[in-house]
C-alpha positions as CSV (number, residue, x, y, z in Angstrom):
1,M,11.9,-30.5,-0.5
2,S,9.3,-27.7,-0.1
3,D,5.5,-28.3,-0.2
4,S,5.1,-24.7,-1.4
5,L,3.7,-23.9,-4.9
6,A,5.9,-21.7,-7.2
7,F,4.1,-18.7,-8.5
8,T,4.7,-19.8,-12.1
9,D,2.6,-22.9,-11.2
10,W,0.0,-20.9,-9.3
11,E,-0.4,-18.0,-11.7
12,P,-2.6,-19.8,-14.2
13,I,-4.9,-21.0,-11.4
14,Y,-5.0,-17.4,-10.0
15,E,-5.8,-16.0,-13.4
16,A,-8.7,-18.5,-13.7
17,I,-10.0,-17.5,-10.3
18,L,-9.9,-13.8,-11.3
19,A,-11.7,-14.6,-14.6
20,D,-14.4,-16.8,-12.8
21,F,-15.2,-14.1,-10.3
22,G,-14.8,-11.2,-12.8
23,F,-12.1,-9.6,-10.6
24,D,-9.6,-7.1,-12.0
25,R,-6.0,-8.2,-11.2
26,A,-4.8,-4.7,-10.4
27,A,-7.7,-4.2,-8.0
28,D,-7.1,-7.6,-6.4
29,E,-3.4,-6.7,-5.9
30,R,-4.4,-3.4,-4.3
31,A,-6.8,-5.3,-1.9
32,R,-3.9,-7.6,-1.1
33,D,-1.7,-4.7,-0.3
34,V,-4.3,-3.0,2.0
35,A,-4.9,-6.4,3.8
36,A,-1.2,-6.8,4.2
37,E,-1.1,-3.5,6.2
38,F,-3.3,-5.1,8.8
39,A,-1.0,-8.1,9.1
40,E,2.2,-6.2,10.0
41,P,4.0,-7.0,12.2
42,F,3.0,-10.6,12.2
43,D,4.0,-12.9,15.0
44,H,5.0,-16.2,13.2
45,D,5.3,-18.0,16.5
46,C,1.5,-18.0,16.7
47,L,1.6,-20.6,13.9
48,A,3.8,-23.1,15.6
49,A,0.9,-25.2,16.7
50,L,0.0,-25.7,13.0
51,N,3.4,-27.0,11.9
52,G,2.7,-30.1,9.8
53,A,-1.0,-29.7,10.1
54,N,-3.6,-29.6,7.3
55,V,-5.4,-26.3,7.4
56,A,-8.1,-24.6,5.4
57,V,-8.0,-20.8,4.7
58,V,-11.5,-19.4,4.3
59,G,-13.0,-15.9,3.8
60,A,-15.4,-14.0,6.0
61,A,-18.6,-15.2,4.3
62,P,-21.9,-14.5,6.2
63,S,-22.5,-18.3,6.3
64,L,-19.0,-19.2,7.5
65,M,-19.9,-20.3,11.0
66,A,-22.8,-22.5,9.7
67,D,-20.6,-23.9,7.0
68,L,-17.8,-24.8,9.5
69,T,-20.3,-26.3,11.9
70,A,-21.7,-28.5,9.1
71,F,-18.3,-29.3,7.7
72,D,-17.3,-32.1,10.0
73,Q,-19.0,-32.8,13.4
74,T,-16.6,-35.7,13.9
75,A,-13.3,-33.8,13.6
76,S,-10.8,-34.9,16.2
77,T,-9.5,-31.3,16.4
78,P,-12.3,-28.7,16.9
79,L,-12.6,-26.0,14.3
80,L,-11.7,-22.6,15.7
81,P,-14.2,-19.7,15.2
82,P,-12.9,-16.6,13.4
83,Q,-11.1,-14.2,15.5
84,P,-12.4,-10.7,15.9
85,R,-11.0,-8.2,13.5
86,S,-10.2,-4.6,14.2
87,M,-11.9,-3.6,10.9
88,S,-15.0,-5.3,9.4
89,W,-14.9,-6.5,5.8
90,P,-17.4,-3.9,4.5
91,M,-15.2,-1.2,6.0
92,L,-12.1,-2.7,4.3
93,T,-14.0,-2.9,1.0
94,S,-15.1,0.7,1.2
95,R,-11.5,1.7,1.9
96,L,-10.5,0.0,-1.4
97,I,-13.1,1.8,-3.5
């Protein structure tokens, strides 16, 4: 049995997120496609250490490091800082516009 969420189950949640943030679905999908260009080719072996682990996926908010630091000082596994990107988010955003 898979723990993955079928898109038919996820789509109403996705639509609610788009509505809450006022995002256009077509623009969001274009942003997904541009971001995917930076993820190819992807070395899936680098995820082996996460097999079976609980993870959180977060965005590149300006307060991210402070939020992660405040999140759980008692965590048995330290939180990893974001890895450097070859392109900053403002540059990616300007490319989408």
